[in-house]
N, C-alpha and C positions, 0 to 999 in steps of 0.2 A: 598940354598932355592929352593924348587921345584915350578915349574909353573904348574898350573892346566890347561891342554889343553882343557878339555871338561867341563868347568864350565857352569852350567845352569844360564841362565839369568832370572832375575825376570820378570814374566809376570803376568799381572792381568787377570785371567780367567773370571772375572766378567765384564770386560770393554765393552763387546758386549751386556750387559743386557740379558743374557740367561734366567733369571728367571722372566722377565717382570717387573711388579711392586712389586714383592716380594723381600725378602732379599737374596742376594747372598753372600756366604762365600767363599772367595778365598783360595785355597790350593795349594800345590806344584804340578803343572801339572793337577790339578783337581778343581772342584768346587762343592758346595752343595747349593741347593736352600732350603730356609726355607719359606714354604708357609704360607699364612695367610688367614683369612676370610673363612675357609672351603675348599679352593682350595687344590688340591693334585697332585701328579705325580712328576717325577724326575725333571721336569722343571716348576712345578706348572701349568700345561696345562689342568688339569681336573677340571672343575668348580664344585662348591658345588651343592648338590641336594637340592634346595630350597624347594622342596615339602616334604622332608623327615620328618620334624617335624611340618608340617602344614596340617590341616585336612579340606578339603572341604566337609562339612556335606552332601550336596545333589548336588554333582558336581564332576568335575575332576580338579585336580591341574595342572596348566600349568606353568612350570618353566620359569623364565625370566632371564634377565641379571641383577640380583640383587634380586628384590622382585619377588614374585610369584603372580599368579592370579588364580581365580577359574572360570571355565566355569560351571555355574549352570544348573541343569537339572530339569525337572518337574515343571517349572515355579517358582522355589525358587529364592530368591535374597539375596543380602548382600555380604560383602567381603568374607565370608566363606560359603555362600549358606545356611545359617541357618534360613532365614526369609521365612516362608511358604507363598504360595499364599493365597490371601484373597478373599472372596465373589465370589467364582467360578472362580478364576483367574483374577478378575478385580483388578486393583491397587487402593490404597487409593486415595481419592481426593487430598490429600496433595502431592502425587507423580506426579500429572499432572503439566505440564508446562503451564504458562499463555500465552495466545495468544492475541496479540495486533491488530489482523486483524478482522474487522467486515464485515459482508455481506453488499453489497450496499443496501441502503434503510433502514438499521437498525441503531439505535442509541445506543451508549454505555450506 
């Protein structure tokens, strides 16, 4: 019976979590990261482009750590900058916040 002098010991390449929160597949002396949620790269280190499939109608898409947001231009509003300004850029009365402070000497 021969003895194997240089036998490889089993080692879990994934034990150090090289793929972060993504799936790690352990191989013989190697590993493979299976990225999810649009992440990519050999170690899932490249975040998804959250602005890729989202259109800010009158603004610029700003990627975030998950959702995106739109920085609206030309006084447009809304989550996708699709609501045009009204009445010469005045907002609707329903957009105003109520104020509980009155001027001294005035009654509600």
